[in-house]
PAKE-902491 format. One record per residue: residue in three letters; x, z, y of N, C-alpha, C in turn. Coordinates in pm, 1 decimal, padded with zeros to 6 digits. Layout:
REM PAKE-902491
(ALA (X Z Y) (X Z Y) (X Z Y))
...
This chain:
REM PAKE-902491
(UNK (00092.0 00018.3 -00148.2) (00014.5 00002.8 -00054.3) (00133.5 00025.5 00107.8))
(UNK (00090.6 -00081.7 00214.8) (00117.5 -00096.2 00328.8) (00084.2 00007.3 00465.8))
(UNK (00155.3 00070.2 00468.7) (00119.6 00187.4 00581.0) (00155.9 00119.8 00712.5))
(UNK (00040.5 00116.2 00809.1) (00077.1 00131.3 00988.3) (00199.0 00195.5 01063.8))
(UNK (00204.9 00178.2 01164.2) (00291.5 00250.5 01222.4) (00230.7 00367.4 01271.1))
(UNK (00093.8 00297.3 01336.5) (-00008.8 00462.3 01286.2) (-00019.7 00560.1 01184.1))
(UNK (-00117.3 00486.7 01070.9) (-00055.9 00572.3 01001.0) (00042.9 00645.1 00964.3))
(UNK (00195.1 00587.4 00974.8) (00299.7 00666.7 00973.5) (00280.7 00822.2 01026.6))
(UNK (00299.1 00773.5 01180.9) (00277.0 00870.2 01259.5) (00185.0 01027.7 01271.7))
(UNK (00051.4 00973.0 01214.8) (-00034.9 01102.5 01194.6) (00016.7 01115.7 01063.7))
(UNK (00043.4 01108.5 00989.7) (00062.8 01158.6 00828.3) (00164.0 01250.9 00914.6))
(UNK (00261.4 01200.9 00985.8) (00432.0 01304.9 01018.4) (00370.2 01402.5 01108.1))
(UNK (00235.3 01350.8 01170.6) (00188.6 01455.0 01289.0) (00120.4 01577.0 01186.5))
(UNK (00082.7 01528.4 01146.2) (-00027.7 01673.5 01082.9) (00015.1 01731.5 01006.6))
(UNK (00144.3 01733.9 00938.3) (00260.3 01896.3 00890.3) (00339.6 01927.2 00961.0))
(UNK (00345.3 01904.6 01131.8) (00461.0 01950.3 01195.9) (00344.6 02119.6 01263.0))
(UNK (00459.1 02175.2 01247.8) (00412.7 02282.5 01261.9) (00299.9 02299.8 01412.1))
(UNK (00254.3 02438.0 01386.7) (00112.0 02448.8 01528.1) (00184.9 02414.0 01611.9))
(UNK (00285.6 02442.6 01662.4) (00339.5 02451.2 01825.0) (00359.7 02352.9 01827.3))
(UNK (00424.2 02268.9 01753.4) (00491.3 02099.1 01778.1) (00352.3 02026.9 01793.8))
(UNK (00260.3 02033.7 01685.4) (00159.8 01935.1 01714.5) (00087.4 01979.2 01827.8))
(UNK (00058.3 02115.5 01902.7) (00033.4 02159.9 02006.2) (00111.5 02109.5 02148.3))
(UNK (00243.8 02071.0 02121.9) (00279.5 01961.3 02217.9) (00286.7 01826.8 02260.0))
(UNK (00246.1 01798.1 02130.0) (00260.9 01656.9 02100.0) (00097.7 01592.8 02174.2))
(UNK (00034.3 01699.3 02124.8) (-00119.8 01641.5 02241.6) (-00103.1 01740.9 02373.2))
(UNK (-00037.9 01803.1 02396.1) (-00036.8 01780.2 02536.6) (00010.7 01663.7 02559.5))
(UNK (00106.4 01598.9 02532.4) (00194.4 01521.1 02601.8) (00148.0 01350.6 02561.0))
(UNK (00058.8 01353.9 02464.1) (-00046.3 01266.8 02442.4) (-00152.8 01232.3 02553.3))
(UNK (-00153.8 01403.3 02578.9) (-00347.4 01368.8 02662.9) (-00293.6 01355.9 02786.1))
(UNK (-00123.5 01353.1 02810.6) (-00150.0 01293.0 02997.8) (-00102.7 01218.9 02990.4))
(UNK (-00129.5 01106.4 02873.4) (-00061.2 00990.9 02937.3) (-00215.0 00959.3 02931.2))
(UNK (-00297.0 00973.4 02925.2) (-00476.9 00930.5 02938.7) (-00451.5 00931.1 03096.8))
(UNK (-00541.8 00852.5 03167.1) (-00628.2 00846.2 03344.7) (-00756.9 00961.6 03369.4))
(UNK (-00770.7 01004.1 03452.7) (-00798.0 01129.3 03474.7) (-00946.2 00994.3 03507.8))
(UNK (-01082.5 01057.5 03485.4) (-01135.3 01027.8 03550.5) (-01210.4 00932.6 03660.0))
(UNK (-01271.7 00833.1 03743.4) (-01255.8 00754.8 03787.5) (-01366.8 00870.5 03863.5))
(UNK (-01439.6 00943.0 03849.5) (-01499.4 01011.4 03966.6) (-01467.2 01169.4 03971.0))
(UNK (-01553.1 01228.8 04053.7) (-01494.5 01377.7 04042.0) (-01616.5 01468.4 04036.9))
(UNK (-01642.1 01602.5 04001.6) (-01733.8 01641.5 03958.0) (-01716.8 01766.4 03998.2))
(UNK (-01769.2 01876.3 04024.1) (-01713.3 02017.4 04099.1) (-01758.2 02112.0 03976.1))
(UNK (-01755.4 02215.8 04006.3) (-01804.4 02337.6 03883.2) (-01932.3 02359.4 03972.7))
(UNK (-01935.3 02347.0 04110.6) (-02085.7 02381.6 04165.4) (-02162.9 02280.6 04097.3))
(UNK (-02187.8 02091.5 04110.7) (-02222.7 02076.0 04069.7) (-02320.8 02056.1 03942.4))
(UNK (-02146.8 02126.9 03863.5) (-02216.4 02121.6 03703.2) (-02269.9 02264.3 03688.1))
(UNK (-02282.3 02345.4 03742.0) (-02348.4 02434.8 03760.5) (-02498.9 02417.1 03830.7))
(UNK (-02468.5 02361.5 03869.5) (-02622.1 02339.6 03960.3) (-02676.6 02259.7 03865.6))
(UNK (-02652.6 02114.3 03828.3) (-02752.4 02061.1 03725.0) (-02773.9 02124.4 03587.9))
(UNK (-02710.5 02228.9 03532.9) (-02724.1 02328.2 03445.7) (-02824.7 02372.4 03496.2))
(UNK (-02831.9 02447.0 03583.8) (-03010.1 02545.7 03566.3) (-03101.0 02443.3 03619.6))
(UNK (-03123.4 02337.4 03683.5) (-03167.6 02222.1 03645.3) (-03274.5 02221.0 03508.2))
(UNK (-03182.5 02227.6 03479.6) (-03147.1 02144.3 03345.6) (-03261.5 02248.6 03264.1))
(UNK (-03189.6 02390.0 03320.4) (-03223.5 02506.4 03176.8) (-03355.9 02543.4 03268.6))
(UNK (-03410.4 02530.2 03382.8) (-03512.9 02601.4 03456.8) (-03675.6 02508.6 03431.0))
(UNK (-03613.3 02330.5 03401.8) (-03690.3 02224.1 03379.1) (-03759.0 02137.3 03483.8))
(UNK (-03647.5 02183.9 03597.2) (-03680.8 02095.3 03703.5) (-03632.0 01979.9 03645.2))
(UNK (-03502.4 01950.7 03571.6) (-03491.4 01846.0 03569.3) (-03515.6 01833.2 03447.5))
(UNK (-03609.8 01706.1 03387.7) (-03659.2 01697.3 03215.9) (-03533.3 01658.6 03136.5))
(UNK (-03436.3 01537.8 03182.3) (-03321.8 01491.9 03122.9) (-03404.9 01371.4 03040.6))
(UNK (-03312.2 01349.2 02964.6) (-03365.6 01245.0 02879.5) (-03365.6 01235.1 02697.6))
(UNK (-03387.4 01211.2 02627.2) (-03382.1 01181.0 02500.9) (-03268.6 01146.8 02467.0))
(UNK (-03263.0 01176.5 02365.7) (-03073.9 01111.7 02250.3) (-03120.1 00975.8 02210.0))
(UNK (-03234.8 00926.3 02225.3) (-03230.7 00781.6 02190.5) (-03180.6 00746.0 02348.3))
(UNK (-03196.3 00718.0 02443.8) (-03216.2 00674.4 02576.6) (-03131.5 00660.7 02559.4))
(UNK (-03082.9 00862.8 02558.6) (-02884.8 00850.2 02583.7) (-02808.3 00787.7 02533.3))
(UNK (-02773.5 00695.2 02369.0) (-02754.2 00661.1 02294.5) (-02790.9 00491.2 02336.4))
(UNK (-02893.8 00468.2 02410.2) (-02883.7 00327.4 02454.5) (-02812.9 00305.6 02589.4))
(UNK (-02828.1 00404.8 02670.8) (-02769.9 00377.9 02793.2) (-02618.0 00367.0 02760.8))
(UNK (-02579.4 00446.3 02729.7) (-02458.5 00472.2 02702.8) (-02356.5 00386.4 02609.0))
(UNK (-02386.2 00359.5 02535.6) (-02306.9 00257.2 02413.1) (-02404.7 00131.9 02377.0))
(UNK (-02335.1 00055.7 02499.4) (-02443.8 -00101.8 02468.3) (-02436.8 -00191.7 02350.3))
(UNK (-02352.5 -00152.1 02308.6) (-02355.0 -00239.1 02195.8) (-02468.1 -00232.7 02043.8))
(UNK (-02518.6 -00058.2 02153.8) (-02584.0 -00029.2 01980.4) (-02710.1 -00007.6 02071.1))
(UNK (-02782.6 -00162.1 02151.0) (-02919.2 -00142.4 02144.4) (-03035.5 -00159.3 02088.4))
(UNK (-03174.9 -00013.3 02096.1) (-03177.3 -00009.7 01939.4) (-03387.2 -00028.7 02032.6))
């Protein structure tokens, strides 16, 4: 069986000691770009309160999937 480079790296990474795996994760996460938007903690708390109080009804699972995964139209 021919292993890809990614598979080889994965096999090596999962046997690393915990501290080394954590360091690897930190390095990999730093390679991602940040989100194109900024949401403050206050905005999150306000939206959470709106959802919990029923002031904002939210959307159902099917609508969420339909609107966030364009390739999975249902």
